[in-house]
C-alpha positions in Angstrom: 228.2 -9.4 99.3 224.5 -9.0 98.3 222.3 -6.5 100.1 218.6 -6.3 99.7 217.2 -2.7 99.7 213.7 -1.3 99.9 213.2 2.3 99.0 210.1 4.0 100.6 208.0 7.1 100.0 209.5 9.6 97.5 212.6 7.5 97.1 210.7 4.8 95.2 211.0 6.9 92.1 214.8 6.3 92.2 214.3 2.6 91.6 213.9 1.0 88.1 210.4 1.0 86.8 208.3 -2.0 88.0 210.6 -2.8 90.9 208.3 -1.4 93.5 211.3 0.3 95.2 213.1 -3.0 95.7 216.8 -3.2 94.8 219.6 -5.7 95.2 223.1 -4.3 95.4 226.5 -6.0 95.4 229.0 -4.4 97.7 232.5 -5.4 98.9 232.8 -7.3 102.1 233.2 -5.0 105.1 231.0 -2.2 103.6 229.1 0.1 105.8 225.7 1.8 105.2 227.7 4.9 104.1 229.1 3.0 101.1 225.7 1.7 100.3 224.3 5.3 100.3 227.2 6.5 98.1 226.5 3.7 95.6 222.8 4.5 95.4 223.5 8.3 94.9 220.0 9.2 96.2 218.9 12.8 95.6 218.5 13.7 99.3 221.2 14.6 101.7 222.2 11.8 104.1 220.8 13.6 107.1 217.3 13.6 105.4 217.2 9.8 105.3 216.0 7.3 107.8 217.9 4.0 107.7 216.6 0.7 109.0 218.9 -2.3 109.0 217.2 -5.7 109.5 214.3 -4.1 111.3 216.3 -1.7 113.5 217.1 2.0 113.2 220.7 2.3 111.9 223.4 4.9 111.1 225.8 5.3 108.3 228.6 3.7 110.2 226.8 0.4 110.7 228.5 -2.6 109.1 226.7 -4.6 106.5 226.6 -8.4 106.2 225.6 -10.8 103.5 221.8 -10.9 103.1 221.1 -7.8 105.2 217.8 -6.0 104.5 218.0 -2.2 104.4 215.0 0.0 104.3 215.5 3.7 103.3 213.0 6.4 103.6 212.9 10.2 103.5 212.7 11.7 106.9 209.5 13.8 106.9 209.5 17.1 108.7 206.2 18.3 110.2 204.8 21.7 109.5 203.4 24.2 111.9 199.7 23.7 112.5 197.5 26.5 111.3 194.6 25.4 113.6 193.4 27.9 116.1 193.7 26.8 119.7 
């Protein structure tokens, strides 16, 4: 099955040059987001990623279907403010 993927933020550098972070991946029927992440071999741990499947937050165990749109971005952690209160 064909899955459309959009990489965001720092992950865009993992996509081929000129692709603007857009990828198309062929996966076996019945695949989950976990298999998609394994196939992409992104440089961040899975718990540092935000997954959006067809416009909704998703988890690694969510099933994929033909034509799904997956957006993947790095989860950004805030830093402690140095402003005086």
